[in-house]
Every structure is written in C-alpha cells, then in structure tokens.
N, C-alpha and C positions, 0 to 999 in steps of 0.2 A: 504493499500500499504506500502511495506517495506521501511524502511528509506534508503535515498542514503548513499553509502559508506562513502561520505565525510563529514557526521555530526561527530561531535567531540565524541558522545557516541558510534556511530558504530565503528569509527576508533579505539577508545581506546579498544572496546570489542574485535575486530579482532586482535589487537596486544597481547591482554591478552591471547586469545585463542591459538595463535600461538607461544607465547613467542618472540614476534618480537621487535627488536630494529632497529631504521632507521641506515643504514650502511653508516658512514661517507665516507668510501673508495669509495662508489658508488654515493656518493652525494645525498642521499636520504632524502627528506623532504616531508612529507605527508600533503596534503591540507585538512582542516577541516572546509571549508565553502562551502556548496553545490551551493549556487548561482554563486559563482565564477566559479566552474567546469561547471555548466550549461551554463554560459555565453560564456565561451571558445568554448564548443561544438557547440553553436548556431553562434558564430563568424566564425567558421570553415566553415559554410554553408553546411555541409555534409547532404545528403538526401539518399533516398533508391536507388539511382543510383550511389552512391559513395562507394568507398573502401578507408579505412583510414590505413595508416601506423603510428603506435605510437611507440615512443622510451622511454623506462623506465616506464612502467605502474605502478610500485609500488605495492600497494594492489588493484588497479583497479578502483579507484574513477573517473578518466577522462575516462577510457576505458569504464566504466558502462554507462556514458552519451553518449559516441560516438556510443555504441552499439544500443542505443535507436533511434538514428536519421540516422545512416548509414546502408548501405547494409551489409558491413562487416568491421571488424577490425583485422588487423595483428599487434601484438605487440611483441617488442623485449625486453626481460627482461634478464639482464646478471646475476642476483642474484638468484642461485638455490633455495635458501630458500624461495623464493616468488612464486615459481611455484605451488606448492600445495595450498598456499594461494589464488592465482588467480583463481585456478580451483574452489575453494570453493566460493569466493566472486562473481564470474561471472557465476556461474553454470546455472544461469537462462537465459543466453545469448547464444544460439548456433551459433551466427554469429561472434564469437570471436575465434582467433586462437593466442596462445601464443607460441612464440619460445624462448627457453633458450639459447640465443646466444648474443655475444657481437656485437652490431649493427655496430660498426667500422670495423668489419671483415667479416660481412655477405656480400653476393653478392647482392647488392641492385638492380642491373639492372635485375637480374634473378627473384626477388620478384615482381619488378614493371610489368614485362612483363607477369609474371603468373597472377597477378591480372587484368592486362588489357584484358585478355581473357574473363573475365565475366563483368567488368566494364568499362565504357568509362572514367569515372572521378576518377583519383587517387589523393588523397591529403595526406599531413602529419600534424599531430597534436601532439604536446609533451610538457610536462613540462620537459625541458631539464636540465640534470645534468650540474650544473654551470661550473664545472672544466673541461668539455670536450665539451662545446656548440660550440666554434669555430670549433673545429675538425669535429663535427658532421655536421655542416652547409657546411663546405668545401666538405665533402663527398657527401652531397645531391646535391650541385650545379654542382660538377663535374661529376656527374652520367649522365647517358643517359635518366633518368626518366623525362618525361614531365609532372611534377605534376601540377594539376590545381591550387593548393595553398598550402602554409605553414603556420601553426598557431603554434607559439612557445611561450611558457613563458621562459623568460631568466632574467639574472640580469640587473639591469637599466643600468650599466655601458657599457654592451654590446649593449643594444638597442640604447644608445647614438652613438655608433660607426657606427651601421647600418645605420643610418640617418644623420651622420656627413657631414658638408660641408667643401671644401677645406680651407686650412689655419687655421684649428682648431685642437686642440691636439687629438681629437677622429678620425680624419680622417686618414684611413689607406688602405692597399690593399682591405680588405674585404668590406669596405664601397664602394669602386669603383665597384667591382665585383657585389655586391647585387643591387646597384642603376643601373647598367647596365641591370640587368635581371628583376628586379621586381619593382612594385609600393609597397612602404612599408607603412603601417598604424599601428599606436597604437591602440590596442584594449581597454586596460585599464591598470591602475596601481594596483599593488597587494602589500598589507603590508606584513611585516614578521610575523605579528601576527596571520595570517590565516595558519601557518604550524606547524607541530610537526616534528622535533624541529624547533625553529625560526631560519631562516638564519640571518646572519649579514647584510644583504643588501635588498633593495627594489627589487621588480620583476616587469617586463613589459611583457605584452602579446602583441606580434607582429604579424601581418598578412602580409604575402607577396603573391602578385599576379603578375604571369608572364606578362612582357610587350610584346607587339606586336613588335618584333624586325625585322626590314625589311632589314638591311644591311646584307653583306656576311661575317661578321667577323668569323673567325675560333675561337670558344670559347676557346679550349685548348691553342691555341697560345696567344690569347689575355690575357687570365688569367696568363700565364707564363710571359709575358711582365710586367703586373701590378705588380707581385710579385717581379720581378727583380727591378723594379723601386724603390720599398720600401724596398728592401733587407737590407739596412742600412740607416735607417730613416734620419739621421743628415747629410749624404752625399749628394752631389749634383746629379742632374738626370744625369749629365755627367758621373760622377765616377761610378755610379751604372750601367749604360748602358754599359760602358766600359768593365765591368766584364762579362756582358750577351752577347754581340754582337762582332762579328769580322767584324765590318763595320767603315765607317767614321763617328763617332758619331756627330762631330761639323756639318757636312753636312746634317745629318738627322735633327738635331734640328734647323739648319738654315731653311730649308724647311719647317718645321712645324711652325716656328715662336717662338720657346721656348728657352729662355735664358739658356745656359749651366750652369748657376749659380743657377738656380732655383732647388728646392727640390721637390720630388714627392708629398708631402703633399700640394703643391700650385696648382697642375694641376687639372683641371676639367675633367669630364667623356669625354667631347667632345675633349679635348686636348689629352687625352689617345687614343682616336679612331684615331685622326689625326696621332698620333705617329705610331700607329699600321699600318695605310694605307701606310706611307712612307716606313716602315721597311719591310713589307710583301707583298705590292701591287705594289710598285715602283712609 
C-alpha cells in the first residue's frame, strides 16, 4: 500500500518534485503526521452517504483520507500552483473534485444545493488558513447550507473564542452566534511540530454539530443584532444599540431586565434571545 501523503518522506518528495514552498500569503502549512489526518477524517464521521466540502486542501493530505471514507469531496484551492500537484497526488481517487477558486468568493449555496442532489448529508472539513478562519466561518454560518457537521482545525486562540463564556476576554459576537447554532466539541490538540513549516501557535481540531433550534428566530436579524451589540466592545449595550436601532433603548432594556450600563460581553445567549424577542417580536 502506498504511503499516505502526510508522511514526512512523501510530503518532502512531493515538494521536491514540484518545486513547492508553502505560501505564507495563503497561510499554507503542510501536516506531516498521518495519524492526525486520519483522526480528523474519522472525527468528521464522513461515510459513503456523505459529501464533503474542504477548504484549502494543500497537497491533498486530508483530502486523501476524506476521499477514502466519504462518497465525494469537493475541495476549494486558491493557489494555482497546487492544482497540478493535487491532480497528481489524488489521481487514485475519482470521487474528488478540485476547484481553483477563492472559497470566500464562491457561491457556497449553489455548491451545497448541487451536492444535495446526490447526497443527503453534506459536511465541511478543513485545516483552515489561520489568517482568514473567522471570515470563512462567518461565510459558512450565514449561508443557507444545512450542513450536518463542521470539523475544522484552527489556532488555539480561536477555539477558545468559540467556546468562551460571558465575562471572559475571549467572549465575542462569534462565540454567541456559534453557541446558538452548534454543540461545540474539541476533537484534539495539535502541536506545531507536525507541520511544515511550523506555525507559531498550537492548533485545535473542533467539531460543530447543529443544535435542534425550536424557536422562530430570524437568523439574519439575530446575527445582525449580536454584531451590533459588540460593534464597540468597551461601550455599553445602550450605546451600541443606540447606533443600531431607532427605538427607545431604555424601554427595550427595561423590558428585558438588562441594565443599560452592561456591556455585550456580559450577556448570556438567553439574554440575547430575549433582547431579540422584544425588539423584533414586540
């Protein structure tokens, strides 16, 4: 059996054959530990009824393992230099499609609906470029795709924000939005030593599973409200809402039972929901 792409010997051989150097501008770091790649693929729970969307396949180490367990893999790679590399490294897998496109500008809803025609379960799995992780996640959660799960490798600092609690320095708008939508679990911690080149930070693999949300909250309006409350983190909830709403802010906060002097970082998810209810549902 051929060695996995993620072995250090094969990774270096591929890099030498194609004259590759990880592109810092695209946040490229190649994993050189097969067991980690295999564990990510397993943690995603992809199977032969699953279509996977991957962002930034690199030289195909994770893509290879996903192709083994999933029905199909659709991978977005922005770096033109890697398209021929991926055609070579993944040549044994006819269930992989590589798109040379910036994921941030792609029509994600179109690709989701296309995959949905052949698969009931669509998931996302990726070792996300650290410099645009938050932007990618916002694109995913604001899309119309009903993804069965998201399994992402991110830098530890961001993982801390995903799971942060009120009144902590890491708690922000993204914390509230993600905790509203998902049950969030840490799969594993990943050392910088298993990458070429070594990043300056530790990484965390996080899995997001959608919650059963029974309320009638309009997601777009709710997320706009949350972002508005955090627009200037050190300002009070009253001052931030005053810039967002043309309503009696004191009356709204009184009805919800929230002091005008509190900051957004002190509000719980339930309090944000109550605030939404008074503003949008009366």
